[in-house]
GUNU-514430 format. One line per field, with one value per atom (N, C-alpha, C): residue number from 0; residue in three letters; atom name; x, y, z. Coordinates in Angstrom, 2 decimals, decimal comma. Layout:
BEGIN
i <- NUM:...
aa <- ALA:...
at <- CA:...
east <- X:...
north <- Y:...
up <- Z:...
END
This chain:
BEGIN
i <- 0:0:0:1:1:1:2:2:2:3:3:3:4:4:4:5:5:5:6:6:6:7:7:7:8:8:8:9:9:9:10:10:10:11:11:11:12:12:12:13:13:13:14:14:14:15:15:15:16:16:16:17:17:17:18:18:18:19:19:19:20:20:20:21:21:21:22:22:22:23:23:23:24:24:24:25:25:25:26:26:26:27:27:27:28:28:28:29:29:29:30:30:30:31:31:31:32:32:32:33:33:33:34:34:34:35:35:35:36:36:36:37:37:37:38:38:38:39:39:39:40:40:40:41:41:41:42:42:42:43:43:43:44:44:44:45:45:45:46:46:46:47:47:47:48:48:48:49:49:49:50:50:50:51:51:51:52:52:52:53:53:53:54:54:54:55:55:55:56:56:56:57:57:57:58:58:58:59:59:59:60:60:60:61:61:61:62:62:62:63:63:63:64:64:64:65:65:65:66:66:66:67:67:67:68:68:68:69:69:69:70:70:70:71:71:71:72:72:72:73:73:73:74:74:74:75:75:75:76:76:76:77:77:77:78:78:78:79:79:79:80:80:80:81:81:81:82:82:82:83:83:83:84:84:84:85:85:85:86:86:86:87:87:87:88:88:88:89:89:89:90:90:90:91:91:91:92:92:92:93:93:93:94:94:94:95:95:95:96:96:96:97:97:97:98:98:98:99:99:99:100:100:100:101:101:101:102:102:102:103:103:103:104:104:104:105:105:105:106:106:106:107:107:107:108:108:108:109:109:109:110:110:110:111:111:111:112:112:112:113:113:113:114:114:114:115:115:115:116:116:116:117:117:117:118:118:118:119:119:119:120:120:120:121:121:121:122:122:122:123:123:123:124:124:124:125:125:125:126:126:126:127:127:127:128:128:128:129:129:129:130:130:130:131:131:131:132:132:132:133:133:133:134:134:134:135:135:135:136:136:136:137:137:137:138:138:138:139:139:139:140:140:140:141:141:141:142:142:142:143:143:143:144:144:144:145:145:145:146:146:146:147:147:147:148:148:148:149:149:149:150:150:150:151:151:151:152:152:152:153:153:153:154:154:154:155:155:155:156:156:156:157:157:157:158:158:158:159:159:159:160:160:160:161:161:161:162:162:162:163:163:163:164:164:164:165:165:165:166:166:166:167:167:167:168:168:168:169:169:169:170:170:170:171:171:171:172:172:172:173:173:173:174:174:174:175:175:175:176:176:176:177:177:177:178:178:178:179:179:179:180:180:180:181:181:181:182:182:182:183:183:183:184:184:184:185:185:185:186:186:186:187:187:187:188:188:188:189:189:189:190:190:190:191:191:191:192:192:192:193:193:193:194:194:194:195:195:195:196:196:196:197:197:197:198:198:198:199:199:199:200:200:200:201:201:201:202:202:202:203:203:203:204:204:204:205:205:205:206:206:206:207:207:207
aa <- UNK:UNK:UNK:UNK:UNK:UNK:UNK:UNK:UNK:UNK:UNK:UNK:UNK:UNK:UNK:UNK:UNK:UNK:UNK:UNK:UNK:UNK:UNK:UNK:UNK:UNK:UNK:UNK:UNK:UNK:UNK:UNK:UNK:UNK:UNK:UNK:UNK:UNK:UNK:UNK:UNK:UNK:UNK:UNK:UNK:UNK:UNK:UNK:UNK:UNK:UNK:UNK:UNK:UNK:UNK:UNK:UNK:UNK:UNK:UNK:UNK:UNK:UNK:UNK:UNK:UNK:UNK:UNK:UNK:UNK:UNK:UNK:UNK:UNK:UNK:UNK:UNK:UNK:UNK:UNK:UNK:UNK:UNK:UNK:UNK:UNK:UNK:UNK:UNK:UNK:UNK:UNK:UNK:UNK:UNK:UNK:UNK:UNK:UNK:UNK:UNK:UNK:UNK:UNK:UNK:UNK:UNK:UNK:UNK:UNK:UNK:UNK:UNK:UNK:UNK:UNK:UNK:UNK:UNK:UNK:UNK:UNK:UNK:UNK:UNK:UNK:UNK:UNK:UNK:UNK:UNK:UNK:UNK:UNK:UNK:UNK:UNK:UNK:UNK:UNK:UNK:UNK:UNK:UNK:UNK:UNK:UNK:UNK:UNK:UNK:UNK:UNK:UNK:UNK:UNK:UNK:UNK:UNK:UNK:UNK:UNK:UNK:UNK:UNK:UNK:UNK:UNK:UNK:UNK:UNK:UNK:UNK:UNK:UNK:UNK:UNK:UNK:UNK:UNK:UNK:UNK:UNK:UNK:UNK:UNK:UNK:UNK:UNK:UNK:UNK:UNK:UNK:UNK:UNK:UNK:UNK:UNK:UNK:UNK:UNK:UNK:UNK:UNK:UNK:UNK:UNK:UNK:UNK:UNK:UNK:UNK:UNK:UNK:UNK:UNK:UNK:UNK:UNK:UNK:UNK:UNK:UNK:UNK:UNK:UNK:UNK:UNK:UNK:UNK:UNK:UNK:UNK:UNK:UNK:UNK:UNK:UNK:UNK:UNK:UNK:UNK:UNK:UNK:UNK:UNK:UNK:UNK:UNK:UNK:UNK:UNK:UNK:UNK:UNK:UNK:UNK:UNK:UNK:UNK:UNK:UNK:UNK:UNK:UNK:UNK:UNK:UNK:UNK:UNK:UNK:UNK:UNK:UNK:UNK:UNK:UNK:UNK:UNK:UNK:UNK:UNK:UNK:UNK:UNK:UNK:UNK:UNK:UNK:UNK:UNK:UNK:UNK:UNK:UNK:UNK:UNK:UNK:UNK:UNK:UNK:UNK:UNK:UNK:UNK:UNK:UNK:UNK:UNK:UNK:UNK:UNK:UNK:UNK:UNK:UNK:UNK:UNK:UNK:UNK:UNK:UNK:UNK:UNK:UNK:UNK:UNK:UNK:UNK:UNK:UNK:UNK:UNK:UNK:UNK:UNK:UNK:UNK:UNK:UNK:UNK:UNK:UNK:UNK:UNK:UNK:UNK:UNK:UNK:UNK:UNK:UNK:UNK:UNK:UNK:UNK:UNK:UNK:UNK:UNK:UNK:UNK:UNK:UNK:UNK:UNK:UNK:UNK:UNK:UNK:UNK:UNK:UNK:UNK:UNK:UNK:UNK:UNK:UNK:UNK:UNK:UNK:UNK:UNK:UNK:UNK:UNK:UNK:UNK:UNK:UNK:UNK:UNK:UNK:UNK:UNK:UNK:UNK:UNK:UNK:UNK:UNK:UNK:UNK:UNK:UNK:UNK:UNK:UNK:UNK:UNK:UNK:UNK:UNK:UNK:UNK:UNK:UNK:UNK:UNK:UNK:UNK:UNK:UNK:UNK:UNK:UNK:UNK:UNK:UNK:UNK:UNK:UNK:UNK:UNK:UNK:UNK:UNK:UNK:UNK:UNK:UNK:UNK:UNK:UNK:UNK:UNK:UNK:UNK:UNK:UNK:UNK:UNK:UNK:UNK:UNK:UNK:UNK:UNK:UNK:UNK:UNK:UNK:UNK:UNK:UNK:UNK:UNK:UNK:UNK:UNK:UNK:UNK:UNK:UNK:UNK:UNK:UNK:UNK:UNK:UNK:UNK:UNK:UNK:UNK:UNK:UNK:UNK:UNK:UNK:UNK:UNK:UNK:UNK:UNK:UNK:UNK:UNK:UNK:UNK:UNK:UNK:UNK:UNK:UNK:UNK:UNK:UNK:UNK:UNK:UNK:UNK:UNK:UNK:UNK:UNK:UNK:UNK:UNK:UNK:UNK:UNK:UNK:UNK:UNK:UNK:UNK:UNK:UNK:UNK:UNK:UNK:UNK:UNK:UNK:UNK:UNK:UNK:UNK:UNK:UNK:UNK:UNK:UNK:UNK:UNK:UNK:UNK:UNK:UNK:UNK:UNK:UNK:UNK:UNK:UNK:UNK:UNK:UNK:UNK:UNK:UNK:UNK:UNK:UNK:UNK:UNK:UNK:UNK:UNK:UNK:UNK:UNK:UNK:UNK:UNK:UNK:UNK:UNK:UNK:UNK:UNK:UNK:UNK:UNK:UNK:UNK:UNK:UNK:UNK:UNK:UNK:UNK:UNK:UNK:UNK:UNK:UNK:UNK:UNK:UNK:UNK:UNK:UNK:UNK:UNK:UNK:UNK:UNK:UNK:UNK:UNK:UNK:UNK:UNK:UNK:UNK:UNK:UNK:UNK:UNK:UNK:UNK:UNK:UNK
at <- N:CA:C:N:CA:C:N:CA:C:N:CA:C:N:CA:C:N:CA:C:N:CA:C:N:CA:C:N:CA:C:N:CA:C:N:CA:C:N:CA:C:N:CA:C:N:CA:C:N:CA:C:N:CA:C:N:CA:C:N:CA:C:N:CA:C:N:CA:C:N:CA:C:N:CA:C:N:CA:C:N:CA:C:N:CA:C:N:CA:C:N:CA:C:N:CA:C:N:CA:C:N:CA:C:N:CA:C:N:CA:C:N:CA:C:N:CA:C:N:CA:C:N:CA:C:N:CA:C:N:CA:C:N:CA:C:N:CA:C:N:CA:C:N:CA:C:N:CA:C:N:CA:C:N:CA:C:N:CA:C:N:CA:C:N:CA:C:N:CA:C:N:CA:C:N:CA:C:N:CA:C:N:CA:C:N:CA:C:N:CA:C:N:CA:C:N:CA:C:N:CA:C:N:CA:C:N:CA:C:N:CA:C:N:CA:C:N:CA:C:N:CA:C:N:CA:C:N:CA:C:N:CA:C:N:CA:C:N:CA:C:N:CA:C:N:CA:C:N:CA:C:N:CA:C:N:CA:C:N:CA:C:N:CA:C:N:CA:C:N:CA:C:N:CA:C:N:CA:C:N:CA:C:N:CA:C:N:CA:C:N:CA:C:N:CA:C:N:CA:C:N:CA:C:N:CA:C:N:CA:C:N:CA:C:N:CA:C:N:CA:C:N:CA:C:N:CA:C:N:CA:C:N:CA:C:N:CA:C:N:CA:C:N:CA:C:N:CA:C:N:CA:C:N:CA:C:N:CA:C:N:CA:C:N:CA:C:N:CA:C:N:CA:C:N:CA:C:N:CA:C:N:CA:C:N:CA:C:N:CA:C:N:CA:C:N:CA:C:N:CA:C:N:CA:C:N:CA:C:N:CA:C:N:CA:C:N:CA:C:N:CA:C:N:CA:C:N:CA:C:N:CA:C:N:CA:C:N:CA:C:N:CA:C:N:CA:C:N:CA:C:N:CA:C:N:CA:C:N:CA:C:N:CA:C:N:CA:C:N:CA:C:N:CA:C:N:CA:C:N:CA:C:N:CA:C:N:CA:C:N:CA:C:N:CA:C:N:CA:C:N:CA:C:N:CA:C:N:CA:C:N:CA:C:N:CA:C:N:CA:C:N:CA:C:N:CA:C:N:CA:C:N:CA:C:N:CA:C:N:CA:C:N:CA:C:N:CA:C:N:CA:C:N:CA:C:N:CA:C:N:CA:C:N:CA:C:N:CA:C:N:CA:C:N:CA:C:N:CA:C:N:CA:C:N:CA:C:N:CA:C:N:CA:C:N:CA:C:N:CA:C:N:CA:C:N:CA:C:N:CA:C:N:CA:C:N:CA:C:N:CA:C:N:CA:C:N:CA:C:N:CA:C:N:CA:C:N:CA:C:N:CA:C:N:CA:C:N:CA:C:N:CA:C:N:CA:C:N:CA:C:N:CA:C:N:CA:C:N:CA:C:N:CA:C:N:CA:C:N:CA:C:N:CA:C:N:CA:C:N:CA:C:N:CA:C:N:CA:C:N:CA:C:N:CA:C:N:CA:C:N:CA:C:N:CA:C:N:CA:C:N:CA:C:N:CA:C
east <- -7,14:-7,47:-6,80:-5,55:-4,83:-5,58:-6,36:-7,08:-8,16:-8,56:-9,62:-9,08:-7,76:-7,19:-7,56:-7,53:-7,86:-9,30:-10,21:-11,62:-11,89:-11,17:-11,31:-10,82:-9,68:-9,14:-10,13:-10,73:-11,70:-12,91:-13,43:-14,59:-14,29:-13,13:-12,73:-12,58:-11,96:-11,76:-13,09:-14,05:-15,36:-16,09:-16,13:-16,83:-16,20:-14,88:-14,18:-14,30:-14,21:-14,32:-15,65:-16,75:-18,08:-18,20:-17,74:-17,83:-17,04:-15,78:-14,94:-15,44:-15,90:-16,32:-17,49:-18,50:-19,72:-19,84:-19,14:-19,27:-17,91:-16,89:-15,55:-15,44:-16,11:-16,04:-16,82:-17,99:-18,81:-18,14:-17,51:-16,84:-15,32:-14,92:-13,52:-12,58:-12,92:-12,02:-11,88:-12,99:-12,94:-12,09:-12,28:-11,51:-10,02:-9,66:-8,25:-7,67:-8,48:-8,02:-7,78:-8,70:-8,54:-7,30:-7,12:-5,96:-4,66:-4,64:-3,46:-3,19:-4,26:-4,12:-3,60:-4,11:-3,67:-2,19:-1,80:-0,39:0,50:0,06:0,85:0,96:-0,15:-0,13:0,79:0,77:1,65:3,11:3,42:4,80:5,19:4,26:4,53:4,75:3,97:4,12:5,49:5,89:7,19:8,32:8,24:9,27:9,25:8,05:7,92:8,55:8,30:8,90:10,41:10,87:12,31:13,00:12,38:12,99:12,77:11,58:11,25:10,76:11,63:11,20:10,70:11,11:10,71:9,61:9,07:8,06:6,86:5,88:4,69:3,92:3,97:3,26:3,80:5,12:5,74:5,52:5,52:5,24:3,82:2,88:1,50:1,40:2,19:2,22:2,71:3,70:4,20:3,11:2,30:1,19:0,20:-0,18:-1,15:-0,58:0,67:1,31:1,41:1,81:1,90:0,56:-0,50:-1,84:-2,29:-2,06:-2,47:-1,70:-0,38:0,44:0,02:-0,21:-0,63:-1,96:-2,92:-4,24:-4,15:-3,40:-3,27:-2,58:-1,52:-0,79:-1,67:-2,45:-3,28:-4,42:-4,89:-5,93:-5,34:-4,15:-3,51:-2,88:-2,20:-1,58:-2,48:-3,43:-4,48:-3,92:-2,95:-2,44:-1,67:-1,06:-0,43:-1,49:-2,61:-3,70:-4,26:-4,43:-4,94:-3,96:-2,67:-1,65:-1,71:-1,77:-1,83:-3,10:-4,20:-5,46:-5,32:-4,75:-4,53:-3,53:-2,47:-1,45:-2,01:-2,90:-3,51:-4,36:-5,06:-5,84:-4,93:-3,81:-2,85:-2,28:-2,00:-1,51:-2,55:-3,80:-4,88:-5,05:-5,04:-5,23:-4,10:-2,85:-1,71:-1,71:-1,97:-1,96:-3,08:-4,26:-5,39:-5,15:-4,50:-4,19:-3,21:-2,18:-1,23:-1,94:-2,80:-3,51:-4,46:-5,09:-5,99:-5,26:-3,98:-3,17:-2,51:-2,75:-2,16:-0,68:-0,20:1,23:1,47:2,68:3,09:3,33:2,74:2,96:4,43:4,86:6,24:6,28:7,05:7,07:7,38:8,33:8,70:7,55:6,88:5,74:4,61:4,34:3,29:3,62:4,89:5,31:5,13:5,52:5,39:3,93:3,08:1,64:1,06:1,48:0,99:1,37:2,61:3,06:2,29:2,09:1,35:-0,08:-0,73:-2,10:-2,11:-1,08:-1,01:-0,90:-0,08:0,09:-1,21:-1,83:-3,10:-4,18:-4,16:-5,15:-5,01:-3,79:-3,57:-3,99:-3,72:-4,02:-5,52:-6,12:-7,55:-8,31:-8,42:-8,87:-10,27:-11,28:-12,64:-12,82:-12,35:-12,50:-11,74:-10,47:-9,63:-10,02:-10,58:-11,04:-12,15:-13,07:-14,16:-13,62:-12,77:-12,22:-11,38:-10,55:-9,65:-10,42:-11,41:-12,17:-13,02:-13,58:-14,42:-13,63:-12,45:-11,70:-10,85:-10,43:-9,74:-10,72:-11,92:-12,93:-13,36:-13,52:-13,88:-12,79:-11,56:-10,41:-10,47:-10,71:-10,80:-12,00:-13,11:-14,33:-14,10:-13,52:-13,26:-12,23:-11,22:-10,20:-10,83:-11,72:-12,39:-13,27:-14,00:-14,86:-14,04:-12,91:-12,05:-11,51:-11,18:-10,68:-11,72:-12,97:-14,03:-14,30:-14,26:-14,56:-13,48:-12,22:-11,13:-10,99:-11,50:-11,49:-10,12:-9,19:-7,83:-7,58:-7,97:-7,91:-6,52:-5,47:-4,13:-3,38:-3,94:-3,24:-4,04:-3,44:-4,14:-3,91:-4,55:-4,38:-5,25:-5,16:-6,02:-5,25:-5,92:-5,25:-4,93:-5,07:-4,76:-3,31:-2,41:-1,03:-0,91:-0,83:-0,89:0,28:1,38:2,55:2,64:1,65:1,66:0,83:1,02:0,23:-1,26:-2,05:-3,49:-4,14:-5,43:-6,14:-6,11:-6,08:-5,98:-7,26:-7,34:-8,47:-9,75:-10,86:-12,17:-12,31:-11,81:-11,90:-11,16:-9,99:-9,21:-9,90:-10,43:-11,13:-12,39:-13,13:-14,34:-14,04:-12,95:-12,57:-12,23:-11,52:-11,13:-12,37:-13,28:-14,50:-15,34:-15,46:-16,23:-15,62:-14,28:-13,60:-13,92:-13,87:-14,15:-15,60:-16,52:-17,95:-18,32:-17,88:-18,20:-17,54:-16,31:-15,62:-16,34:-16,74:-17,45:-18,82:-19,52:-20,83:-20,71:-19,70:-19,50:-19,11:-18,27:-17,87:-19,10:-19,93:-21,15:-22,06:-22,19:-23,02:-22,49:-21,18:-20,60:-20,72:-20,53:-20,67:-22,10:-23,08:-24,49:-24,78:-24,29:-24,52:-23,89:-22,70:-22,03:-22,79:-23,26:-24,03:-25,33:-25,96:-27,23:-27,01:-25,97:-25,70:-25,28:-24,53:-24,14:-25,36:-26,32:-27,54:-28,37:-28,42:-29,15:-28,53:-27,22:-26,51:-26,77:-26,76:-27,00:-28,41:-29,40:-30,77:-30,95:-30,31:-30,40:-29,74:-28,65:-27,97:-28,82:-29,46:-30,33:-31,55:-32,09:-33,25:-32,90:-31,69:-31,26:-31,04
north <- 15,79:14,82:13,48:13,53:12,29:11,40:12,04:11,26:10,38:10,69:9,91:8,88:8,82:7,91:6,46:6,09:4,71:4,37:5,32:5,07:5,01:5,84:5,80:4,45:3,99:2,69:1,58:1,67:0,66:0,63:1,81:1,86:1,28:1,62:1,07:-0,45:-0,92:-2,36:-3,10:-2,54:-3,19:-3,26:-2,15:-2,13:-3,08:-2,98:-3,87:-5,32:-5,54:-6,89:-7,54:-6,80:-7,35:-7,69:-6,79:-7,02:-8,25:-8,33:-9,46:-10,75:-10,65:-11,83:-12,56:-11,82:-12,46:-12,44:-11,54:-11,46:-11,45:-11,98:-11,98:-12,75:-13,91:-14,73:-14,07:-13,57:-12,95:-11,67:-10,92:-9,68:-9,91:-10,98:-11,40:-10,31:-9,65:-8,61:-7,46:-7,07:-6,01:-6,47:-7,73:-8,27:-8,27:-8,73:-8,75:-7,34:-6,40:-5,01:-4,47:-4,79:-4,33:-4,94:-6,25:-6,92:-6,32:-6,12:-5,54:-4,13:-3,36:-1,99:-1,97:-2,88:-2,94:-3,31:-4,35:-4,77:-3,67:-3,06:-1,99:-0,77:-0,44:0,71:0,45:-0,77:-1,12:-1,00:-1,53:-1,43:0,02:0,80:2,21:2,99:2,67:3,35:3,04:1,76:1,38:2,08:2,10:2,76:4,27:4,83:6,27:6,72:5,95:6,29:6,13:5,15:4,92:6,01:6,41:7,39:8,82:9,09:10,46:10,48:10,15:10,06:11,38:12,49:13,79:14,45:13,70:14,28:13,36:13,48:12,64:12,78:13,98:14,19:13,32:13,27:12,42:10,94:10,60:9,21:8,82:9,76:9,51:9,33:10,10:9,93:8,52:8,04:6,68:5,64:5,92:5,02:4,94:6,10:6,14:5,45:5,76:5,15:3,63:3,20:1,77:1,07:1,72:1,14:0,97:1,98:1,91:0,81:0,77:-0,25:-1,65:-1,81:-3,12:-3,58:-2,67:-3,02:-3,39:-2,60:-2,87:-4,22:-4,49:-5,74:-6,95:-6,86:-7,99:-8,24:-7,18:-7,35:-7,81:-7,31:-7,65:-9,04:-9,34:-10,65:-11,46:-12,17:-12,84:-13,77:-14,60:-15,59:-14,94:-13,79:-13,04:-12,60:-12,11:-11,69:-12,85:-14,01:-15,18:-15,62:-15,58:-15,96:-15,02:-13,71:-12,75:-12,90:-13,25:-13,47:-14,64:-15,74:-16,89:-16,58:-15,85:-15,51:-14,63:-13,71:-12,85:-13,68:-14,68:-15,55:-16,38:-16,85:-17,60:-16,76:-15,50:-14,59:-14,40:-14,24:-14,05:-15,29:-16,46:-17,72:-17,94:-17,80:-18,02:-17,03:-15,76:-14,75:-14,98:-15,33:-15,57:-16,78:-17,81:-18,98:-18,61:-17,85:-17,39:-16,57:-15,64:-14,80:-15,65:-16,64:-17,51:-18,31:-18,62:-19,35:-18,42:-17,10:-16,13:-15,92:-16,15:-16,02:-14,94:-14,39:-13,43:-14,16:-13,71:-14,38:-14,44:-15,60:-15,78:-15,42:-14,40:-13,95:-15,06:-15,94:-17,00:-17,97:-18,34:-19,26:-18,63:-17,36:-16,64:-16,59:-16,34:-16,29:-17,63:-18,70:-20,05:-20,38:-20,13:-20,42:-19,57:-18,31:-17,43:-17,97:-18,43:-18,98:-20,25:-21,12:-22,37:-22,06:-21,12:-20,75:-20,12:-19,33:-18,72:-19,76:-20,77:-21,85:-22,65:-22,97:-23,70:-22,91:-21,60:-20,77:-20,89:-21,03:-21,19:-22,57:-23,60:-24,98:-25,28:-24,83:-25,08:-23,77:-23,18:-21,80:-21,57:-22,26:-21,96:-22,15:-23,28:-23,57:-22,56:-22,32:-21,45:-19,98:-19,58:-18,19:-17,93:-18,87:-18,72:-18,72:-19,69:-19,79:-18,56:-18,15:-17,02:-15,72:-15,48:-14,24:-14,26:-15,42:-15,52:-15,20:-15,81:-15,63:-14,37:-13,90:-12,61:-11,48:-11,57:-10,57:-10,59:-11,79:-11,92:-11,32:-11,53:-10,99:-9,46:-8,85:-7,39:-6,88:-7,59:-7,19:-7,20:-8,28:-8,39:-7,35:-7,13:-6,12:-4,74:-4,39:-3,10:-2,99:-4,05:-4,04:-3,91:-4,61:-4,51:-3,10:-2,48:-1,11:-0,18:-0,35:0,49:0,16:-1,13:-1,53:-1,10:-1,18:-0,82:0,67:1,45:2,89:3,50:2,99:3,54:4,14:5,40:5,99:6,09:6,15:6,29:4,98:3,92:2,65:1,59:0,42:-0,69:-1,95:-2,05:-3,23:-4,37:-4,69:-5,68:-6,42:-6,91:-7,74:-7,00:-5,68:-4,97:-5,22:-5,17:-5,59:-7,01:-8,02:-9,41:-9,85:-9,08:-9,49:-8,82:-8,01:-7,36:-8,16:-7,95:-8,70:-8,44:-9,48:-9,33:-9,07:-8,87:-8,64:-9,88:-9,69:-10,82:-10,95:-12,04:-12,27:-12,59:-12,20:-12,50:-11,86:-10,64:-9,95:-10,70:-11,23:-11,98:-13,26:-14,01:-15,26:-14,97:-13,93:-13,58:-13,18:-12,45:-12,04:-13,24:-14,19:-15,40:-16,21:-16,39:-17,15:-16,44:-15,12:-14,36:-14,49:-14,43:-14,59:-15,94:-17,01:-18,36:-18,48:-18,03:-18,16:-17,36:-16,12:-15,29:-15,88:-16,34:-16,92:-18,15:-19,05:-20,26:-19,91:-18,98:-18,57:-17,94:-17,09:-16,43:-17,43:-18,41:-19,43:-20,24:-20,62:-21,37:-20,54:-19,26:-18,36:-18,28:-18,13:-18,01:-19,31:-20,45:-21,74:-21,93:-21,59:-21,70:-20,76:-19,56:-18,58:-19,02:-19,60:-20,07:-21,22:-22,17:-23,31:-22,82:-21,86:-21,34:-20,69:-19,90:-19,22:-20,20:-21,24:-22,27:-23,05:-23,28:-23,98:-23,13:-21,83:-20,92:-20,94:-20,88:-20,92:-22,23:-23,35:-24,66:-24,74:-24,25:-24,27:-23,39:-22,23:-21,35:-21,98:-22,70:-23,37:-24,48:-25,25:-26,32:-25,77:-24,65:-24,05:-23,52:-23,06:-22,54:-23,67
up <- 6,57:5,52:5,80:6,36:6,62:7,60:8,49:9,47:8,88:7,66:7,02:6,03:5,87:4,88:5,15:6,45:6,80:6,48:6,70:6,42:4,92:4,17:2,71:2,19:2,71:2,32:2,66:3,84:4,27:3,34:3,00:2,11:0,74:0,20:-1,10:-1,03:0,05:0,22:0,30:1,00:1,15:-0,19:-0,92:-2,21:-3,21:-3,36:-4,30:-3,84:-2,53:-2,00:-2,34:-2,17:-2,48:-3,96:-4,83:-6,27:-6,69:-6,22:-6,60:-5,97:-4,74:-3,99:-4,66:-5,07:-5,58:-7,10:-7,77:-9,23:-9,94:-9,26:-9,83:-11,13:-11,20:-12,42:-13,55:-13,24:-14,27:-14,80:-13,92:-14,32:-14,38:-15,08:-15,04:-15,52:-16,62:-17,14:-16,15:-15,54:-14,53:-13,35:-12,93:-11,82:-12,12:-13,33:-13,70:-13,74:-14,25:-14,28:-12,88:-11,96:-10,58:-9,94:-10,13:-9,56:-10,11:-11,42:-12,03:-11,52:-11,36:-10,87:-9,43:-8,60:-7,20:-7,11:-7,88:-7,86:-8,41:-9,52:-10,12:-9,21:-8,55:-7,64:-6,46:-5,94:-4,82:-5,22:-6,42:-6,92:-7,16:-7,73:-7,98:-6,70:-5,66:-4,37:-3,76:-3,83:-3,28:-4,02:-5,35:-6,14:-5,92:-5,84:-5,63:-4,32:-3,26:-1,97:-1,98:-2,78:-2,89:-3,70:-4,81:-5,71:-5,22:-4,67:-4,27:-2,81:-1,86:-0,45:0,12:-0,46:0,06:-0,78:-1,73:-2,63:-2,76:-1,86:-1,93:-3,24:-3,84:-5,10:-6,21:-6,33:-7,35:-7,05:-5,77:-5,39:-5,80:-5,65:-6,06:-7,57:-8,32:-9,77:-10,12:-9,40:-9,62:-9,35:-8,33:-8,01:-9,17:-9,70:-10,79:-12,03:-12,37:-13,54:-13,35:-12,16:-11,88:-11,98:-11,49:-11,55:-12,99:-13,82:-15,22:-15,94:-15,74:-16,39:-15,94:-14,64:-14,13:-14,70:-14,76:-15,30:-16,77:-17,54:-18,98:-19,22:-18,47:-18,65:-18,33:-17,25:-16,86:-17,85:-18,51:-19,51:-20,84:-21,15:-22,43:-22,36:-21,25:-21,06:-20,13:-20,72:-19,96:-18,90:-19,26:-18,31:-17,16:-17,43:-16,34:-15,33:-15,85:-14,98:-14,17:-14,82:-14,11:-13,03:-13,36:-12,36:-11,16:-11,41:-10,31:-9,49:-10,16:-9,46:-8,49:-8,98:-8,10:-7,01:-7,36:-6,37:-5,27:-5,62:-4,60:-3,64:-4,18:-3,30:-2,41:-2,96:-2,16:-1,03:-1,32:-0,29:0,80:0,39:1,37:2,23:1,60:2,35:3,34:2,86:3,75:4,91:4,61:5,66:6,67:6,16:7,06:7,96:7,42:8,24:9,35:9,00:10,02:11,10:10,65:11,62:12,47:11,84:12,59:13,65:13,38:14,36:15,36:15,19:16,10:15,89:14,67:14,38:13,33:13,34:12,33:11,01:9,90:8,62:8,23:7,73:7,25:5,77:5,38:3,98:2,99:3,30:2,37:2,16:3,25:3,16:2,36:2,64:1,91:0,42:0,09:-1,31:-2,00:-1,32:-1,91:-2,18:-1,19:-1,36:-2,49:-2,58:-3,65:-5,02:-5,18:-6,46:-6,81:-5,81:-6,04:-6,50:-5,83:-6,22:-7,61:-7,92:-9,25:-10,35:-10,14:-11,13:-11,25:-10,11:-10,14:-10,88:-10,73:-11,42:-12,94:-13,42:-14,86:-15,33:-14,51:-14,89:-14,76:-13,66:-13,39:-13,41:-14,58:-14,66:-14,09:-14,60:-14,18:-12,68:-12,15:-10,72:-9,88:-10,24:-9,43:-9,54:-10,68:-10,79:-9,78:-9,66:-8,70:-7,26:-6,95:-5,60:-5,27:-6,22:-5,98:-5,77:-6,62:-6,47:-5,21:-4,87:-3,67:-2,41:-2,28:-1,04:-1,04:-2,21:-2,25:-1,93:-2,52:-2,24:-0,79:-0,23:1,18:2,07:1,68:2,41:2,47:1,30:1,24:2,04:1,94:2,65:4,16:4,67:6,11:6,54:5,70:6,02:6,18:5,25:5,34:6,57:6,88:8,07:9,35:9,39:10,56:10,74:9,61:9,67:10,31:9,92:10,47:11,94:12,29:13,66:14,64:14,21:15,12:15,27:14,28:14,39:14,47:13,65:13,63:12,26:12,03:10,71:10,11:10,91:10,37:10,29:10,84:10,82:10,12:9,98:9,36:10,19:11,38:12,23:11,73:10,46:9,86:8,79:7,77:6,78:5,49:5,46:4,23:3,85:4,83:4,62:5,15:4,26:4,71:5,56:5,59:6,35:7,71:8,06:9,37:10,35:11,65:12,63:12,46:12,60:12,48:13,82:13,84:15,10:15,97:17,27:18,18:19,00:19,75:20,63:19,87:20,48:19,90:18,52:18,37:17,09:15,99:16,33:15,35:14,93:15,92:15,62:14,81:15,21:14,48:13,05:12,83:11,47:10,62:11,20:10,46:10,08:11,03:10,75:9,69:9,79:8,81:7,42:7,32:6,04:5,41:6,21:5,69:5,25:6,10:5,80:4,55:4,48:3,31:2,06:2,17:1,02:0,49:1,39:0,96:0,37:0,99:0,48:-0,90:-1,07:-2,36:-3,44:-3,08:-4,05:-4,49:-3,52:-3,86:-4,76:-4,45:-5,26:-6,68:-6,82:-8,16:-8,95:-8,29:-8,99:-9,47:-8,63:-9,05:-10,21:-10,12:-11,17:-12,49:-12,42:-13,63:-14,26:-13,43:-13,97:-14,60:-13,95:-14,49:-15,85:-15,98:-17,25:-18,33:-17,94:-18,91:-19,39:-18,49:-18,87:-19,83:-19,58:-20,47:-21,88:-21,93:-23,22:-23,93:-23,18:-23,80:-24,37:-23,62:-24,12:-25,35:-25,34:-26,50:-27,73:-27,51:-28,61:-29,19:-28,31:-28,77:-29,52:-29,01:-29,67:-31,06:-31,21:-32,52:-33,51
END
């Protein structure tokens, strides 16, 4: 079963990436819940391994509890969710730039960019929600595709962990270009969709 963990992760990343990438703004509550769950699960996994290093079952319980708490907090505390959404996009952007330059991501730089994006997401909500979901979703989508292409079921030689080395050579350049193209396309799609829905609401209001 362990041999398929990487492929399962890749499949989940691709599905979630597509949803967030193209419909993140429209499904904002779902997006915030997913982001909160991912952050909470990551924190739960880290704590679980620290507290119960010899008990994977208890560590998994920590993951589930962390995911639930993270999702609830992001839905209940709206601005926390928006901040985390922007911060996740900042992490993706900073990590992808480092990988595109063929360098190992610097944790401090990634953290600073994540915080800046998180603050911008709170200040410029509508614009940054679209940008954040488009490029975060694109990041997950490319990460999942890379996982399948590299065929390493037990490892993650891709961007799932933003602080690890990314793919090099033609594969690395192609992944970076695909991330940018998909992110820009998804952002354009979401902006058009938002304008169309706002126009529909305006016409319905005028008709009433």
